[in-house]
N, C-alpha and C positions, 0 to 999 in steps of 0.2 A: 278154351274160350267160352264165354257165356253166350246165351242166345241173343242178348242185346248187342254184343260186340259183333257177332256173325251177321245180324241184321244191318248194322251200320256199315260193315264191309260190303255187303251186297248193295246197299244204297249208293255207296261210292262207285262201285263197279257199274251200276246202272247209270249213274251220272256220266261216267266216262264213255258210255255207249252212244252218246250224241256227238256227231261230228262237229257241230258248232261249239260245244263246250270244250272239245279237244283243241279246236282252233284258238279259243280264248285262253286256254292254259298255255298253249305254245307262245302266244303273244305276250302273256304276262311272265313267261319264263325268261324272256329277254330283258324286260323292263316293266316297272310299274306304269300303268296307263290309266287315263280317265276314260269314261264311257265313249266320249266323242272320238278319241283316238282309236279305241278298239273297233268302233263301227267303221271308221275310215280304213283301217288296216284290213278288216274283213272284206270290205267292198273292193279294195284295190288288189290285195295280195291273194285273196281267196276267191275273187270274182263273184261275190254274192252281192249283186247290185240292189236287191230289194230288202236288204237288212235294215230294220228300223230300231229305234231306241227302245221301244217297248219289248221287242223280242229279245234283244241283248240283255236288257234289265232282268228279264225272267231267268235267263241262263245264269247271270251273275248272282242273282238272289239264291238260286239253288246251290251253286258252287260255294257260296258264302255260308249257307245253312249247314253244309256238310264239313266246313272247316278247311276246304280246299283252297279257298282264297279269303282275303280279308279286305276291308275297305279302310283307307286312311284319309281323314279329312285334312286338307291342306288349303286353308283359307276357304274360298268359295268352291274349290274343286275337290272332288273325291277321287282319290287314286286307288286302283285295285292292285292287290299284291298277291302273288302266288305263294301261299303258305306251305302247301304240301309238295314241295319241289321234288321229293323222292318219287312221286307218281310219274314224273317225266322219265325216269329210268324204266319203269314198266311199259310206258308208251313207246320208248325207244326200242325196247326189246321186241315189242309187238310189230313195230315198223320193220325191224330186221327180218322177222318171220314172214311178213307180207312181201318184202322185196326178194326173199329167197324162193318164195312159192310162186 
């Protein structure tokens, strides 16, 4: 692996270290969503009541810049899609380790 590839891998792992980004990925693993739906799900299912659009947009922008998610324009709406679905396997493996410990 080249130095650039190693740096990119490290950037992706750093992105995965934020609980909110993991939540976003989990939400998108189930279904493509627009930002309003993502906010609603985070507020309801993850009990993060003070989550706002600006904060979520920053997380989405970072995930998109790393190629983890993409954005699909559908008329006036923009749907976010989980591109790197394989990362959910690593997250699931980590969850197993957490539950066993």
